[in-house]
Structures are given as C-alpha cells and as structure tokens.
C-alpha positions as CSV (number, residue, x, y, z in Angstrom):
1,M,47.8,-108.3,-53.9
2,I,46.3,-106.9,-56.9
3,K,42.6,-106.7,-57.9
4,Y,41.5,-106.9,-61.5
5,N,38.1,-106.2,-63.0
6,L,37.3,-109.2,-65.2
7,N,34.8,-109.7,-68.1
8,C,33.4,-112.9,-69.4
9,K,33.3,-112.9,-73.1
10,N,30.4,-115.5,-73.2
11,C,27.8,-114.1,-70.8
12,N,29.3,-110.6,-70.7
13,I,29.3,-110.3,-67.0
14,N,31.8,-108.1,-65.1
15,F,33.4,-109.2,-61.8
16,D,36.3,-108.5,-59.6
17,S,39.0,-111.0,-58.5
18,W,42.2,-110.7,-56.4
19,F,45.6,-112.1,-57.4
20,S,49.0,-112.2,-55.6
21,S,50.6,-110.5,-58.6
22,S,50.1,-109.9,-62.3
23,K,52.3,-112.9,-63.0
24,E,49.9,-115.0,-61.0
25,Y,47.1,-113.8,-63.1
26,E,48.8,-114.7,-66.3
27,K,49.8,-118.1,-64.9
28,I,46.2,-118.9,-63.8
29,K,44.9,-117.6,-67.2
30,K,47.3,-119.8,-69.2
31,L,46.3,-123.1,-67.1
32,K,42.7,-122.2,-67.9
33,L,41.9,-122.1,-64.2
34,L,40.4,-118.7,-64.5
35,T,36.6,-119.1,-65.0
36,C,33.4,-117.1,-65.0
37,Q,31.5,-117.2,-61.8
38,K,28.2,-117.3,-63.7
39,C,28.6,-119.5,-66.6
40,N,32.0,-121.2,-65.8
41,S,33.5,-120.2,-69.1
42,T,37.3,-119.8,-69.4
43,N,36.8,-117.0,-71.9
44,V,37.6,-114.4,-69.3
45,E,39.6,-111.3,-69.9
46,K,40.9,-108.3,-67.9
47,S,38.9,-105.2,-68.6
48,L,40.3,-101.6,-68.2
49,M,40.7,-100.2,-64.8
50,T,42.0,-97.3,-63.2
51,P,45.1,-97.6,-61.2
52,N,44.9,-97.2,-57.5
53,I,47.5,-94.6,-57.0
54,F,48.1,-92.8,-53.7
55,N,46.9,-89.3,-54.1
56,A,48.6,-86.9,-51.7
57,K,46.1,-84.1,-52.4
58,K,43.2,-86.6,-51.6
59,N,45.1,-87.6,-48.3
60,K,45.5,-83.9,-47.4
61,S,41.8,-83.3,-48.2
62,L,40.8,-86.1,-45.9
63,K,43.0,-84.7,-43.1
64,N,41.5,-81.2,-43.8
65,E,37.9,-82.8,-43.6
66,K,38.8,-84.4,-40.3
67,K,40.0,-81.1,-38.9
68,H,37.0,-79.3,-40.2
69,N,34.6,-82.0,-38.6
70,N,36.5,-81.7,-35.2
71,V,36.1,-77.9,-35.4
72,K,32.3,-78.3,-36.2
73,K,32.0,-80.8,-33.3
74,K,33.7,-78.4,-30.8
75,L,31.4,-75.5,-32.1
76,R,28.4,-77.5,-31.4
77,E,29.5,-78.3,-28.0
78,Y,30.1,-74.6,-27.3
79,Q,26.5,-73.9,-28.8
80,K,25.0,-76.6,-26.5
81,F,26.7,-75.1,-23.4
82,I,25.5,-71.6,-24.5
83,K,22.0,-72.7,-25.2
84,N,21.7,-74.5,-21.7
85,N,23.3,-71.7,-19.7
86,F,22.5,-68.4,-21.5
87,E,19.2,-66.7,-22.2
88,Y,18.5,-66.2,-26.0
89,V,17.6,-62.5,-26.7
90,G,17.6,-62.5,-30.5
91,D,18.1,-59.4,-32.3
92,N,17.8,-57.4,-29.0
93,F,21.4,-58.5,-28.0
94,T,23.0,-55.0,-28.1
95,Y,20.0,-53.5,-26.1
96,E,20.0,-56.3,-23.5
97,A,23.8,-56.2,-23.2
98,R,23.8,-52.4,-22.5
99,S,20.8,-52.8,-20.0
100,I,22.9,-55.5,-18.1
101,H,26.1,-53.4,-18.1
102,Y,24.5,-50.0,-17.1
103,N,21.8,-51.3,-14.7
104,K,23.9,-53.1,-12.1
105,K,20.8,-54.2,-10.2
106,R,19.8,-56.6,-13.0
107,N,20.5,-60.3,-12.1
108,K,20.4,-61.3,-15.7
109,K,24.1,-61.7,-16.7
110,N,24.2,-64.5,-19.3
111,I,22.7,-63.7,-22.7
112,Y,23.3,-64.6,-26.3
113,G,21.7,-63.3,-29.6
114,N,22.4,-61.6,-32.8
115,A,24.5,-58.6,-33.4
116,T,26.5,-57.1,-36.4
117,L,30.2,-56.6,-36.3
118,D,29.6,-52.9,-36.0
119,E,27.3,-53.3,-33.0
120,V,29.8,-55.6,-31.2
121,K,32.6,-53.1,-31.8
122,E,30.5,-50.3,-30.3
123,L,29.8,-52.5,-27.3
124,K,33.4,-53.2,-26.8
125,E,34.3,-49.5,-27.1
126,E,31.8,-48.9,-24.2
127,G,33.6,-51.4,-22.2
128,I,30.9,-54.1,-22.5
129,D,32.6,-57.5,-22.7
130,T,31.2,-59.4,-25.7
131,E,32.5,-62.2,-28.0
132,M,31.4,-63.5,-31.3
133,I,31.4,-67.1,-32.3
134,P,30.5,-68.9,-35.6
135,W,26.9,-70.4,-35.2
136,I,26.1,-73.6,-36.9
137,E,22.4,-74.1,-37.7
138,D,20.8,-77.2,-36.1
139,K,19.3,-78.2,-39.4
140,E,22.8,-78.7,-40.9
141,N,24.1,-82.3,-40.8
C-alpha cells in the first residue's frame, strides 16, 4: 500500500488517498476514476510528499526513550517507597545520620534528605552506611 497526498486543481483542496501501488494510481488516474472528494473534479494531481523511509536513528531513539521512561518509572517507585517508609530530614541529613549512628539508643533508623557528595563521602569514611539515588521532582511529567 502507498499513500499519496493529492491536490485538486479546481478547488485547491489537499487530501490523502491510499493505493495498492504507484501503477494502480496511474491506472485509476488514466481511467478518470480519481475524483476530488469536495467538488468531484477529475483534475486531481499528486503533490510533493516526503518519503516514508525507515530511520534507524529514530528507531534507536525510540528504544532509548523507552529505556529512559522505564528507568524513570523505577526511580519513581523507589521514591514512593522511600517517602512512605522513611522520615524526610531535609538538609539536616548528615547531622541526623551521625546522630542515629553514634547514639545507639535512638529508634529512628530510616531517614532521607539532602547531602552533598563530600558529605556522603565523609559519612561513609566514618562507617555510616548511606546511599545516593537520583531524585525526580514530583512536578515533572
């Protein structure tokens, strides 16, 4: 099947039509069976169209986009779990992590918040188990 963009020379309307082949289009045109859908004129011609060529880069881009969306979905699931099971401590994360680690009597074990790479490195050097995950803002679609 092939799709052509057609133009009526009488009423100047553009419309699309499908044909089994380019030869079929020529045959129908020659028999004057090709008519405008608006004014029924047989003065219809093919207009310029871009070819529909398989684009490997576009296909690869779609695959990458799918992977990206899957990763985003998984990150959102992790974020939901963290928000439901951990206490948000904001910019006080390093202070709270140290308090939990060094004050064994505290019951508060699950926290999350903000820390710089250097702060996380310092916590790990002190033997405090921490992890960083990318955080996707809720306002992002």
